[in-house]
Structure formats: C-alpha cells, structure tokens
Backbone as JSON, one array per atom type, in Angstrom:
{
  "sequence": "MKWNELRKIAEAHGWRLWRNGSSHDIYRHPDKKEVLLIGRHGKEEIKNGTFNKLKKQIGF",
  "N": [[-6.15, 9.39, -18.9], [-3.08, 8.89, -17.23], [-0.98, 6.15, -16.11], [0.71, 6.8, -13.95], [-0.6, 8.99, -12.81], [-2.97, 7.8, -11.95], [-1.99, 6.1, -9.99], [-1.16, 7.93, -8.0], [-3.65, 9.02, -7.28], [-4.94, 6.75, -6.25], [-3.34, 6.21, -4.0], [-3.9, 8.51, -2.55], [-6.51, 7.98, -1.85], [-6.26, 6.09, 0.12], [-5.18, 3.6, -0.56], [-2.49, 1.34, -0.3], [0.81, 0.35, -1.21], [1.32, -3.04, -1.49], [2.77, -5.24, -2.53], [5.11, -6.0, -5.19], [4.27, -7.16, -8.37], [4.99, -9.08, -11.35], [4.58, -7.4, -13.62], [2.88, -5.53, -12.62], [1.92, -3.4, -9.91], [0.77, -4.23, -6.7], [-1.83, -3.27, -4.73], [-3.3, -2.66, -1.51], [-6.15, -1.98, 0.53], [-6.9, -0.8, 3.77], [-9.57, -1.07, 4.65], [-10.88, -2.7, 2.88], [-11.35, -5.91, 1.27], [-10.49, -6.67, -1.2], [-7.89, -6.6, -3.75], [-5.9, -4.23, -5.57], [-4.75, -3.86, -8.78], [-2.24, -2.16, -10.34], [-0.81, -1.2, -13.26], [2.63, -1.03, -14.28], [3.23, 1.09, -16.24], [3.9, 3.65, -16.55], [3.97, 6.62, -18.26], [2.1, 5.96, -20.12], [-1.12, 5.99, -21.61], [-4.17, 5.01, -20.01], [-6.44, 2.55, -21.01], [-9.94, 2.99, -21.81], [-11.9, 1.1, -20.75], [-10.41, -0.31, -18.83], [-9.68, 1.8, -17.19], [-12.2, 2.65, -16.2], [-12.95, 0.4, -14.69], [-10.91, 0.34, -12.73], [-11.3, 2.83, -11.56], [-13.77, 2.5, -10.34], [-13.08, 0.51, -8.47], [-11.22, 1.91, -6.87], [-12.75, 4.01, -5.9], [-13.59, 6.6, -6.69]],
  "CA": [[-5.36, 9.48, -17.69], [-1.87, 8.08, -17.28], [-0.83, 5.22, -15.0], [1.31, 7.49, -12.8], [-1.63, 9.83, -12.19], [-3.89, 6.9, -11.26], [-1.28, 5.63, -8.79], [-1.23, 9.0, -7.0], [-5.04, 9.12, -6.83], [-5.21, 5.57, -5.41], [-2.67, 6.42, -2.72], [-4.63, 9.56, -1.84], [-7.75, 7.38, -1.36], [-5.98, 5.14, 1.18], [-4.57, 2.37, -1.04], [-1.05, 1.29, -0.01], [1.54, -0.68, -1.94], [1.47, -4.26, -0.71], [3.93, -5.91, -3.1], [5.29, -5.84, -6.63], [4.13, -8.33, -9.21], [5.95, -9.06, -12.45], [4.38, -6.2, -14.43], [1.91, -4.68, -11.94], [2.05, -3.2, -8.47], [-0.42, -4.72, -6.04], [-2.19, -2.37, -3.63], [-4.37, -3.09, -0.6], [-6.79, -0.92, 1.32], [-7.16, -1.37, 5.1], [-10.99, -1.31, 4.89], [-11.45, -3.55, 1.84], [-10.7, -7.21, 1.16], [-9.96, -6.87, -2.55], [-6.61, -5.98, -4.08], [-5.93, -3.34, -6.72], [-3.58, -4.05, -9.63], [-1.92, -0.98, -11.14], [0.29, -1.51, -14.16], [3.82, -0.18, -14.27], [3.38, 1.53, -17.62], [4.34, 5.03, -16.48], [3.29, 7.72, -18.94], [1.17, 5.42, -21.1], [-2.54, 6.24, -21.31], [-4.97, 3.85, -19.6], [-7.59, 2.34, -21.89], [-11.18, 3.41, -21.15], [-12.51, 0.04, -19.97], [-9.55, -0.56, -17.67], [-9.79, 2.97, -16.32], [-13.5, 2.63, -15.51], [-12.91, -0.67, -13.69], [-10.04, 0.76, -11.63], [-11.95, 3.97, -10.91], [-14.81, 1.93, -9.47], [-12.41, -0.15, -7.36], [-10.59, 2.91, -6.0], [-13.84, 4.7, -5.21], [-13.74, 8.03, -7.02]],
  "C": [[-4.18, 8.52, -17.83], [-1.75, 7.22, -16.02], [-0.25, 5.9, -13.77], [0.29, 8.35, -12.06], [-2.6, 8.96, -11.39], [-3.27, 6.38, -9.96], [-1.37, 6.67, -7.67], [-2.64, 9.14, -6.43], [-5.38, 7.95, -5.9], [-4.57, 5.74, -4.04], [-3.35, 7.5, -1.89], [-5.94, 9.04, -1.26], [-7.49, 6.25, -0.36], [-5.38, 3.82, 0.73], [-3.06, 2.43, -0.8], [-0.42, 0.13, -0.76], [1.76, -1.88, -1.03], [2.68, -5.04, -1.2], [3.99, -5.64, -4.59], [5.09, -7.17, -7.33], [5.14, -8.24, -10.35], [5.8, -7.82, -13.32], [3.37, -5.24, -13.82], [2.31, -4.51, -10.48], [0.72, -3.57, -7.84], [-0.65, -3.88, -4.78], [-3.29, -3.0, -2.8], [-4.89, -1.87, 0.14], [-7.13, -1.53, 2.67], [-8.63, -1.72, 5.35], [-11.63, -2.27, 3.9], [-10.67, -4.85, 1.73], [-10.05, -7.43, -0.2], [-8.6, -6.2, -2.71], [-6.77, -5.18, -5.36], [-4.64, -3.54, -7.5], [-3.39, -2.81, -10.49], [-0.68, -1.29, -11.95], [1.44, -0.53, -14.02], [4.12, 0.26, -15.7], [3.68, 3.02, -17.7], [3.46, 6.05, -17.17], [2.31, 7.25, -20.01], [-0.27, 5.68, -20.66], [-3.23, 4.93, -20.94], [-6.15, 3.74, -20.56], [-8.87, 2.57, -21.1], [-11.8, 2.33, -20.27], [-11.73, -0.26, -18.71], [-9.66, 0.59, -16.68], [-11.09, 2.97, -15.53], [-13.54, 1.56, -14.43], [-12.08, -0.24, -12.47], [-10.64, 1.93, -10.87], [-13.01, 3.5, -9.94], [-14.19, 1.24, -8.26], [-11.83, 0.84, -6.36], [-11.66, 3.68, -5.24], [-13.9, 6.19, -5.46], [-14.53, 8.2, -8.28]]
}
C-alpha cells in the first residue's frame, strides 16, 4: 500500500489532520487520545511492519 492510499483510509475512519511535522503529518481522532503519524512519502510503498502498526492504530 502507498502512503497516499493510507492517508485516504485514515481520513475515512475519522482521523483529521491536526498539524504538519517536519516529515510527517500528524492526525488526531476525536474519540482517541493517541496521535497518528503518516509520512509524506507520496507514492512510496509502506514497509510491512510500519503498515501493520498504522493499520492497528487506524482500526481497519
């Protein structure tokens, strides 16, 4: 999966852009206390370990 696709899925699950970091966008969810870091790497593939961690955080 690519970073842009993951960003769209996160936004569809209720995550909203909170602010921009130096190389990552920081998202927050209204029902959760944690933050979600999504890299600004565009069309680059996400590595498997990183993808599994983010998938668990997003909730899909």
